[in-house]
C-alpha positions in Angstrom: 2.0 23.0 -35.9 1.8 19.3 -35.1 2.7 16.8 -37.5 -0.2 15.2 -39.7 1.3 11.9 -40.9 2.6 11.6 -36.7 -0.1 9.7 -35.2 -1.8 10.2 -33.0 -1.4 7.7 -30.8 2.3 8.1 -30.8 1.8 11.3 -28.8 3.1 11.2 -24.8 2.7 13.9 -22.9 5.4 15.5 -21.3 4.0 15.0 -17.4 3.8 12.0 -18.7 6.9 10.6 -19.0 7.7 12.3 -15.2 5.1 10.9 -13.7 6.2 7.3 -14.9 9.8 8.5 -13.9 8.9 9.9 -10.3 6.6 6.6 -9.9 10.0 4.2 -11.2 12.5 6.3 -8.5 9.6 5.7 -5.6 8.6 2.6 -6.2 13.2 1.2 -6.4 13.6 3.3 -3.6 10.9 1.7 -1.2 11.6 -2.2 -2.6 16.0 -0.5 -2.4 14.8 0.4 1.4 13.2 -2.5 2.3 15.9 -5.3 0.8 18.5 -3.0 3.5 16.2 -4.1 6.5 15.9 -7.4 5.2 12.5 -7.1 5.4 11.0 -10.6 3.9 8.9 -9.1 0.9 9.9 -6.5 -0.1 7.8 -5.9 -2.8 5.2 -5.0 -1.1 7.3 -1.7 0.2 7.0 -1.6 -3.6 3.6 -2.0 -4.7 2.8 0.5 -1.1 4.5 3.2 -3.3 3.0 2.2 -6.7 -0.5 3.1 -4.6 0.9 6.4 -2.6 2.5 7.4 -6.3 -1.1 7.6 -7.8 -2.3 11.0 -6.0 -1.4 14.3 -5.5 0.2 15.0 -2.2 -3.4 16.4 -0.4 -5.0 13.1 -1.7 -1.7 10.7 -1.2 -2.1 12.0 2.3 -5.6 10.9 2.7 -5.1 7.3 0.8 -1.7 6.5 3.2 -4.0 6.7 6.6 -6.2 4.3 5.5 -4.2 2.0 4.3 -1.6 2.3 7.0 -4.6 2.2 10.2 -5.9 -1.3 7.6 -3.0 -2.6 7.4 -2.3 -2.1 11.0 -5.3 -3.6 12.6 -5.4 -6.5 9.9 -1.7 -6.8 11.1 -2.7 -7.5 14.7 -5.8 -9.2 14.4 -4.2 -11.3 12.2 -1.8 -11.8 14.7 -3.6 -12.4 17.3 -6.0 -14.4 16.3 -3.1 -16.6 14.3 -1.9 -17.0 17.6 -4.3 -17.9 20.0 -7.0 -19.5 17.4 -5.3 -21.0 14.3 -5.0 -20.5 10.9 -8.2 -21.9 9.1 -11.1 -20.7 7.0 -13.3 -20.0 10.1 -11.1 -18.0 11.8 -9.7 -16.4 8.9 -13.9 -15.3 8.1 -14.5 -14.3 12.3 -12.0 -12.7 11.9 -12.9 -10.2 8.7 -16.1 -9.9 10.1 -15.1 -8.0 13.4 -12.1 -6.4 11.5 -15.5 -4.8 9.2 -17.4 -4.6 12.7 -14.0 -2.5 14.5 -13.6 -0.4 11.9 -17.4 1.0 12.1 -17.2 1.5 15.7 -14.0 3.3 14.4 -15.1 5.1 12.1 -12.6 4.8 9.5 -13.2 4.5 5.5 -14.2 0.8 3.9 -11.1 1.8 2.6 -9.3 1.1 6.0 -11.2 -2.3 6.2 -10.2 -3.7 2.7 -6.6 -2.9 3.5 -7.5 -5.2 6.5 -8.6 -7.6 5.3 -6.3 -8.6 2.3 -2.9 -8.5 5.9 -5.5 -10.4 7.2 -5.4 -12.7 3.9 -1.3 -12.5 4.0 -0.8 -12.9 7.6 -3.7 -15.6 8.5 -4.2 -18.1 5.2 -1.1 -17.7 3.5 1.3 -21.0 5.1 4.6 -19.5 7.5 7.2 -20.8 8.6 7.9 -17.9 11.3 5.5 -16.9 14.1 2.4 -14.7 13.1 3.3 -11.8 15.2 6.7 -11.3 13.4 4.5 -12.2 9.9 2.3 -9.1 11.0 5.2 -7.0 11.6 6.9 -7.6 8.8 4.0 -7.0 6.9 2.8 -4.0 8.9 7.0 -2.3 8.2 7.1 -3.1 4.6 4.1 -1.6 3.6 5.0 1.9 6.1 8.4 2.4 4.1 6.5 1.8 0.8 3.7 5.0 2.1 7.0 6.8 4.0 9.2 7.0 0.3 5.6 7.5 -2.3 4.5 10.0 0.7 8.5 11.4 1.1 8.2 11.7 -3.4 5.6 13.4 -3.6 5.8 16.3 -1.4 9.5 16.8 -2.4 8.6 15.7 -6.2 4.8 17.1 -6.9 2.6 15.9 -9.8 2.8 19.2 -12.4 -0.5 20.9 -11.8 -2.1 21.4 -14.8 -3.8 24.5 -15.7 -8.0 24.0 -16.3 -9.1 24.8 -19.8 
């Protein structure tokens, strides 16, 4: 019987505690793996893991495929454009438009286009000391590490299934 004196907002479901533990372990692991490989912006691995960990394995697989496809397209487009056309708002706008059309032609989800656009911003609009293709490669690997860790942990330690009432 619940304690009548205990405020309801103090009650925390055990599943939420487990989810928080799983998410924290996965995000820290992906960050440390990215650091192990000396990736310059290892925090992107943790961010990618956080996105993956908010889903069941089936849903995580779907969002992961979209994120990988979008990140790959954005990284490749950003590296090519920044190398051969420069890094400015006009090149960025043209690249973003081209990515939208390419995603439509390839019939990939709009969320892949969103991830492609985010990666394009990072590669083209943020001033760097490294060549654009190195920035693009780092971004892709950072995201890939995060997705892989999130998927592996979700597969090995799935969310507990709640019974429908």
